[in-house]
C-alpha positions in Angstrom: -35.1 -8.0 28.7 -33.0 -6.2 26.1 -31.5 -3.7 28.7 -30.7 -6.7 31.0 -28.8 -8.3 28.3 -26.7 -5.1 27.6 -25.8 -4.9 31.3 -24.7 -8.7 31.2 -22.6 -8.1 28.1 -20.8 -5.2 29.8 -20.4 -7.1 33.0 -18.9 -10.1 31.2 -16.5 -8.0 29.1 -18.4 -7.9 25.8 -18.4 -4.0 25.4 -18.5 -3.8 21.6 -21.4 -6.2 21.4 -23.2 -4.2 24.3 -22.7 -1.0 22.4 -24.1 -2.4 19.0 -26.9 -4.0 20.8 -27.7 -0.9 23.1 -28.2 1.5 20.2 -30.1 -1.0 18.0 -32.4 -2.0 20.9 -32.9 1.7 21.6 -33.9 2.3 17.9 -36.4 -0.4 17.8 -37.9 0.4 21.2 -38.3 4.0 20.1 -40.0 3.0 16.8 -42.3 0.6 18.5 -43.3 3.2 21.2 -43.7 6.0 18.7 -46.1 3.7 16.7 -48.0 2.3 19.6 -49.8 5.6 19.8 -50.5 4.8 23.7 -53.0 2.2 22.5 -52.5 -0.1 25.5 -53.6 2.7 27.8 -56.6 3.6 25.4 -57.7 -0.1 25.2 -57.7 -0.7 28.9 -59.2 2.6 29.9 -62.0 2.4 27.2 -62.4 -1.5 27.5 -62.2 -1.8 23.7 -61.0 -5.3 22.7 -62.0 -4.5 19.1 -59.1 -1.9 19.0 -56.7 -4.5 20.2 -57.6 -6.6 17.1 -57.3 -3.8 14.8 -54.1 -2.8 16.2 -52.6 -6.4 16.0 -53.2 -6.5 12.3 -51.6 -3.0 11.9 -48.6 -4.1 13.9 -48.3 -7.3 12.1 -48.1 -5.9 8.7 -46.0 -2.9 9.9 -43.4 -5.3 11.5 -43.2 -7.5 8.6 -42.4 -4.5 6.5 -39.8 -3.4 9.0 -38.2 -6.8 9.4 -37.6 -7.1 5.6 -36.2 -3.7 5.3 -34.0 -4.0 8.3 -32.7 -7.3 7.3 -31.8 -6.0 3.8 -30.1 -2.8 5.1 -28.0 -4.9 8.0 -27.0 -7.5 5.1 -26.1 -4.8 2.5 -25.4 -1.5 3.8 -25.1 -1.2 7.6 -21.9 -2.7 9.0 -22.4 -4.5 12.4 -19.7 -6.7 13.8 -22.4 -8.7 15.6 -25.0 -8.8 12.9 -26.7 -12.2 14.0 -27.6 -11.0 17.5 -28.7 -7.7 16.0 -31.2 -9.4 13.7 -32.4 -11.7 16.4 -33.2 -8.8 18.6 -34.8 -6.9 15.9 -37.1 -9.9 15.4 -37.7 -10.4 19.1 -38.7 -6.7 19.9 -41.1 -6.6 16.9 -42.7 -10.0 17.8 -43.1 -8.7 21.5 -44.6 -5.7 20.2 -47.4 -7.7 18.3 -47.8 -9.9 21.4 -48.6 -6.9 23.5 -52.1 -6.8 22.1 -52.5 -10.4 23.0 -51.6 -9.5 26.5 -53.7 -6.4 26.7 -56.8 -8.3 25.5 -56.2 -10.9 28.2 -55.9 -8.0 30.7 -59.2 -6.5 29.6 -60.8 -9.9 30.0 -59.1 -10.3 33.4 -57.6 -13.6 32.3 -54.2 -13.9 34.1 -53.1 -17.3 33.0 -51.0 -16.0 30.1 -49.2 -13.6 32.5 -48.3 -16.4 34.8 -47.1 -18.4 31.6 -45.0 -15.6 30.5 -43.6 -14.9 34.0 -42.4 -18.5 34.2 -40.9 -18.3 30.7 -39.2 -15.0 31.4 -37.6 -16.4 34.6 -36.2 -19.5 32.6 -35.0 -17.1 29.8 -33.3 -14.9 32.3 -31.3 -17.5 34.1 -30.4 -19.4 30.9 -29.3 -16.0 29.3 -27.1 -15.4 32.4 -25.5 -18.7 32.2 -24.8 -18.7 28.4 -23.4 -15.2 28.5 -21.4 -15.9 31.5 -19.7 -18.7 29.7 -19.6 -16.8 26.4 -21.8 -19.5 24.8 -23.4 -17.2 22.1 -24.3 -20.1 20.0 -26.8 -21.4 22.5 -27.8 -17.9 23.3 -29.0 -17.3 19.7 -30.9 -20.7 20.0 -32.4 -19.5 23.2 -33.7 -16.4 21.5 -35.2 -18.3 18.6 -37.0 -20.6 20.9 -38.3 -17.7 23.0 -39.7 -16.1 19.8 -41.3 -19.5 18.8 -43.1 -19.5 22.1 -44.5 -16.1 21.7 -45.5 -16.9 18.2 -47.4 -20.2 19.3 -49.0 -18.3 22.2 -50.8 -16.3 19.4 -52.2 -19.3 17.9 -55.9 -18.4 19.0 -55.7 -15.2 17.1 -54.4 -16.5 13.7 -57.9 -17.5 12.3 -59.7 -14.5 13.7 -56.9 -12.2 12.1 -57.4 -13.8 8.8 -61.2 -13.1 8.9 -60.6 -9.6 10.1 -58.0 -8.9 7.4 -60.7 -9.6 4.8 -63.1 -7.1 6.4 -60.8 -4.5 7.8 -61.1 -0.9 7.0 -57.4 0.3 6.5 -58.5 4.0 6.9 -59.8 2.9 10.4 -56.4 1.5 11.3 -54.7 4.7 10.2 -57.1 6.9 12.0 -56.8 4.7 15.2 -52.9 4.3 15.3 -51.3 7.1 13.3 -53.7 10.0 12.9 -54.0 10.8 16.6 -52.5 13.0 19.1 -51.6 10.1 21.0 -49.0 9.3 18.1 -47.4 12.7 18.7 -47.3 12.1 22.3 -45.5 8.9 22.0 -43.0 10.3 19.6 -42.2 13.2 21.8 -41.6 11.0 25.0 -39.1 8.5 23.5 -37.3 10.3 20.7 -34.9 11.9 23.2 -33.8 8.5 24.4 -32.6 7.4 21.1 -30.9 10.7 20.2 -28.6 10.4 23.1 -27.7 6.8 22.5 -26.9 7.6 18.7 -24.6 10.6 19.8 -22.7 8.6 22.4 -22.3 5.7 19.8 -20.8 8.1 17.3 -18.7 10.1 19.6 -17.1 7.5 21.8 -15.3 4.2 21.1 -17.7 1.2 21.1 -16.4 -0.2 24.3 -17.1 3.1 26.1 -20.4 3.5 24.5 -21.5 0.0 25.7 -20.4 0.7 29.3 -22.4 3.9 29.1 -25.5 2.1 27.8 -25.2 -0.5 30.6 -24.9 2.2 33.3 -28.0 4.0 32.0 -29.9 0.7 31.7 
């Protein structure tokens, strides 16, 4: 979805916004993929739903920390021309990262209803995004992102009570061993770091408008 929005921004002439969003999205996708440690593949291959619950707690706390730090930096130190959309996509990507464990649990259980639900939501989201950006209606586009994040958070309702119970019992050393202290963590880092590196170089070398077009072309 993030790459799709970068492409739309360039197609509709919003090159600078596409450049800022492209490099920030790449950063967060890189961070989340690195710290995912290939858990989706591990959970599915080993059919370990307990891993999904442990990983969701880890991602929840990690994401809250990242959101607070990034919001503080963007507001005080990092100058973005389009800070509002940058902050919204930061929240969105991290919330989607948490929701990934909700989806993988349903995948292991072979419950497909949630996938059909999100497919419908994503189709609506895509169409409305196209209409809003075509008409440069960024205010409604911002509202749309907020509503989408709300839908994701509501879809996680069944996990909230269970997570509260697990938090009181969880062994944090197990979280570290499962998600950080693993060869899968290094594998994730090696695979995705190069994507972020070339985007940062392009963003720094070229004018933002040109960088936005490059990002859209690669996307």
